[in-house]
C-alpha positions in Angstrom: 0.1 -0.1 0.0 1.3 3.3 -0.9 2.0 6.2 1.3 -0.6 8.3 -0.7 -3.2 5.9 -0.1 -2.5 5.4 3.8 -2.6 9.3 4.0 -5.9 9.6 2.1 -7.6 6.6 4.3 -6.6 8.7 7.6 -8.1 11.7 6.1 -11.2 9.8 5.2 -11.5 8.1 8.8 -10.7 11.7 10.5 -13.6 13.3 8.4 -15.8 10.5 9.5 -15.0 10.7 13.0 -15.7 14.4 12.8 -18.8 13.9 11.3 -20.0 11.4 13.7 -18.7 13.5 16.5 -20.8 16.2 15.1 -24.1 14.2 14.7 -23.7 12.8 18.1 -23.2 16.2 19.8 -26.4 17.4 17.8 -28.3 14.4 18.9 -27.4 15.0 22.5 -28.2 18.7 22.3 -31.5 17.9 20.7 -32.5 15.7 23.4 -31.2 18.1 26.1 -33.2 21.0 24.7 -36.5 19.0 24.2 -36.3 17.8 28.0 -35.1 21.1 29.5 -36.0 23.8 27.2 -38.7 22.7 24.8 -39.1 25.1 22.0 -42.3 26.6 20.5 -43.7 24.7 17.4 -42.9 26.0 14.0 -46.1 27.5 12.6 -47.5 25.5 9.9 -50.4 27.4 9.1 -48.6 30.0 6.7 -48.3 29.8 2.9 -45.7 31.9 0.8 -46.4 33.9 -2.1 -49.3 36.3 -3.3 -49.7 40.0 -2.9 -48.8 40.1 0.6 -45.9 37.7 0.2 -47.4 35.4 2.8 -50.6 34.6 4.5 -52.7 31.9 6.4 -53.6 28.9 4.5 -57.3 28.3 3.8 -59.3 25.7 5.6 -56.3 24.6 7.7 -55.9 23.4 11.3 -52.7 23.1 13.5 -52.6 22.4 17.3 -49.7 25.0 18.0 -47.8 24.2 21.3 -45.7 26.6 23.3 -43.1 24.4 24.8 -44.5 23.6 28.2 -47.0 26.8 28.4 -49.9 25.1 26.6 -51.4 25.2 23.2 -53.8 27.1 20.7 -55.9 25.7 18.1 -55.6 27.5 14.9 -58.5 26.9 12.4 -58.8 29.2 9.3 -61.9 29.6 6.9 -62.0 29.6 3.3 -60.9 33.2 3.1 -57.6 32.0 5.1 -58.5 33.8 8.4 -58.5 32.5 11.7 -62.1 33.3 12.0 -65.4 31.3 11.8 -66.7 30.2 8.4 -68.8 33.2 6.8 -71.0 32.8 3.9 -70.3 36.2 2.4 -73.0 35.3 -0.2 -75.9 35.3 2.2 -77.8 38.5 2.6 -76.5 40.7 5.6 -78.2 43.9 6.4 -76.4 44.6 9.6 -73.2 46.6 10.4 -69.7 44.9 9.8 -66.8 45.6 11.9 -63.5 44.5 10.5 -60.3 44.0 12.8 -56.9 44.4 11.1 -53.4 43.9 12.3 -50.9 41.3 13.1 -50.4 38.6 15.7 -52.1 40.6 18.3 -55.2 40.6 16.4 -54.7 37.0 15.4 -54.7 36.3 18.8 -51.4 34.6 19.2 -51.1 32.4 22.4 -54.7 32.2 23.1 -57.8 30.5 21.5 -60.4 32.2 19.5 -62.9 32.2 22.4 -60.7 34.5 24.3 -59.9 36.8 21.7 -60.7 40.4 21.0 -63.0 39.8 18.3 -65.2 37.4 20.4 -65.6 39.8 23.2 -66.3 42.4 20.9 -69.1 40.5 19.0 -70.6 39.6 22.5 -70.8 43.1 23.6 -72.1 44.5 20.2 -74.7 41.8 19.4 -74.8 38.3 21.0 -76.9 37.0 18.2 -74.8 38.6 15.4 -77.9 39.5 13.5 -77.4 43.3 13.6 -73.7 43.3 13.6 -70.8 40.9 12.9 -67.2 41.2 13.8 -64.5 39.7 11.3 -61.0 39.0 12.3 -58.2 39.7 9.6 -55.1 39.7 11.5 -52.0 37.8 10.5 -49.1 37.2 12.4 -45.8 39.0 10.9 -47.9 41.3 8.9 -47.1 45.1 8.8 -49.4 48.0 8.3 -49.0 47.6 4.4 -50.3 44.2 4.4 -52.8 44.6 7.0 -54.6 47.4 5.2 -54.0 46.1 1.5 -55.9 42.9 2.5 -58.9 44.9 3.7 -58.6 46.9 0.6 -58.5 44.0 -1.7 -61.7 42.3 -0.1 -63.7 45.7 0.5 -66.6 44.3 -1.8 -66.6 41.0 0.2 -66.0 42.4 3.7 -68.2 45.7 3.1 -66.9 47.2 6.3 -68.7 50.1 8.3 -65.9 50.2 10.7 -62.2 49.0 10.6 -60.2 48.7 13.9 -56.7 48.7 12.9 -54.3 47.7 16.0 -50.7 49.2 15.4 -47.8 47.1 16.8 -44.4 48.7 17.4 -42.7 46.2 15.0 -45.1 47.2 12.2 -42.4 49.5 10.5 -39.8 46.7 10.5 -42.3 44.5 9.1 -43.3 47.1 6.4 -39.4 47.2 5.4 -39.3 43.5 5.2 -42.2 43.6 3.0 -40.9 46.2 0.7 -37.4 44.5 0.5 -39.2 41.0 0.2 -37.3 39.7 3.2 -38.4 37.9 6.3 -38.9 34.7 8.0 -42.2 33.7 6.7 -41.1 34.4 3.0 -38.4 32.2 3.3 -35.8 34.8 2.3 -34.0 36.0 5.5 -30.6 37.2 6.1 -29.4 33.8 7.4 -27.9 31.2 5.2 -30.5 29.2 3.2 -29.4 25.3 2.7 -31.3 22.1 1.8 -33.3 21.0 4.7 -33.7 24.2 6.4 -37.5 24.1 6.5 -37.3 20.5 7.6 -35.0 21.3 10.5 -37.2 24.4 11.4 -40.3 22.2 11.8 -38.7 19.2 13.6 -35.6 20.2 15.3 -36.1 21.9 18.9 -32.1 22.5 18.9 -32.3 24.4 15.6 -35.3 26.4 16.8 -33.3 27.3 19.8 -30.2 28.4 17.9 -32.1 30.1 15.2 -34.2 32.3 18.0 -30.8 33.2 19.6 -29.1 34.2 16.5 -32.0 36.2 15.7 -31.8 38.1 18.8 -28.1 38.7 18.3 -28.5 39.8 14.8 -31.4 42.1 15.9 -29.3 43.8 18.7 -26.3 44.2 16.4 -28.3 45.8 13.8 -30.1 48.5 16.2 -26.7 49.3 17.7 -25.2 49.7 14.2 -28.0 52.2 13.4 -27.5 54.0 16.5 -24.0 54.6 15.9 -24.8 56.0 12.6 -26.6 58.6 14.4 -30.3 57.6 13.5 -32.8 58.8 16.1 -34.4 55.4 16.9 -37.1 55.1 19.7 -37.3 51.4 20.7 -40.8 49.8 21.2 -40.8 48.5 24.6 -43.1 45.6 23.7 -41.2 44.4 20.8 -37.9 45.9 21.1 -38.2 46.8 17.6 -36.6 50.4 16.7 -38.8 53.3 15.1 -37.3 56.1 13.3 -39.0 59.3 12.3 -38.8 58.2 8.8 -40.7 54.8 9.8 -43.4 57.0 11.5 -43.9 59.3 8.5 -44.3 56.1 6.2 -46.7 54.4 8.7 -48.8 57.5 9.1 -49.1 58.0 5.4 -50.0 54.3 4.9 -52.8 55.0 7.5 -54.0 58.0 5.7 -54.0 56.6 2.4 -56.1 53.5 3.7 -58.6 56.0 5.3 -59.0 57.7 2.1 -59.6 54.6 0.2 -61.9 53.3 2.6 -64.1 56.3 2.5 -64.0 56.1 -1.3 -65.8 52.8 -0.9 -68.1 53.7 1.9 -68.5 57.4 2.6 -69.9 56.6 6.0 -67.4 54.2 7.3 -65.1 55.0 10.2 -61.5 53.9 10.8 -60.4 53.6 14.3 -56.7 52.8 15.2 -55.0 51.6 18.3 -52.0 50.5 19.5 -51.0 47.0 21.2 -48.8 49.0 23.5 -50.9 51.4 25.1 -48.4 52.7 27.6 -45.7 53.9 25.3 -46.1 57.6 25.1 -44.6 58.5 21.7 -46.9 55.6 19.8 -50.1 57.0 21.6 -49.0 60.6 20.3 -48.2 59.6 16.8 -51.4 57.5 16.4 -53.5 60.3 18.2 -52.1 62.8 15.6 -54.4 61.3 12.9 -57.7 61.7 14.8 -60.0 64.0 12.8 -62.6 63.6 15.2 -64.9 62.0 12.8 -64.3 59.2 10.3 -60.8 58.6 11.7 -60.7 57.9 15.3 -57.7 56.9 17.8 -58.9 54.7 20.7 -56.5 55.2 23.6 -56.3 52.0 25.6 -54.2 53.3 28.2 -57.0 54.6 30.5 -58.8 51.1 29.9 -55.7 49.2 31.1 -54.4 51.5 33.9 -55.5 49.4 36.7 -53.8 46.4 35.1 -50.2 45.2 36.2 -47.7 44.6 33.4 -47.8 40.7 33.9 -51.7 40.9 33.7 -51.5 42.5 30.4 -49.5 39.9 28.3 -48.9 36.2 28.4 -46.7 34.6 30.8 -44.0 33.3 27.8 -44.1 36.6 25.8 -45.3 40.2 25.1 -48.6 39.2 23.5 -52.0 40.0 24.9 -53.3 38.1 27.7 -56.9 37.0 27.8 -57.6 39.7 30.3 -56.2 42.4 27.8 -58.1 41.2 24.7 -61.4 41.5 26.9 -60.2 45.1 28.1 -59.4 46.2 24.6 -62.7 44.8 23.4 -64.6 47.0 26.1 -62.7 50.1 25.3 -63.1 49.4 21.3 -66.8 48.8 22.0 -67.3 52.1 24.1 -65.8 54.0 21.1 -68.1 52.2 18.5 -71.3 53.0 20.5 -70.3 56.7 21.3 -69.5 57.0 17.6 
């Protein structure tokens, strides 16, 4: 046997040992994470593509588990909304209230029975004969996608009122939408490789590492923007930065949406509110849009003034708790009735 063959075999054997060691370490890490820190499930209810880059799959069901913190049932209708089946062809002479926004409207972490629209519908009309509430919230959507969906379905939804819930990460979501990036569209700043979707779906270790890497990248991005002198305000709920340019774009999106809504129904009213009602700069920006008539700001701060922070959000993240959904529904109901 030649020296070259011996060296070649040693290299192959060494590479085999490295690969086997890596797989063994990954397997041990996977078991450890599953036992000690089980990760949230990967959402299967999204589909990529279309005018919104991603949306909910129609007629789909997933039991989504939050590690050891419970689960939520996600059921979508034929329109791809996490809402009850709606027969839009059936005659309806009552009023329609449409809720628009992201995961806060979607009800991330809770079931539909505890959600904003369910409480609001019970306050407006328990029999849903004179009024119906339609929930169009989709996790990860920014203001552009949320308003565009409603505009694209105005003839179907026929809203008399739209309640748009602004979240502090909406400007960043709008930027990702315009740049065609983001986790849900499969075009992220992290490397793409064969089997990535499989790992994200089935591996707790991969989701653990991805979450930590996302936080690290987010922090470095914010620090870099601050070093460049950008005037950023961090949303205390999502830790996402909002710049003056972001606010200018967001307010224009809402104004344009309001204009197009009135063009379809001159008697319609747009209500806007904030998922983070205790952040003053967000409240001030949204309140600046209020014209006292067809565009109104609903200030949730007084409604939740008696709630402690841990009563407002879930145990495992900053999304609204069932109590906060109920509190927000009462404040929105009061605004609708007074109008």
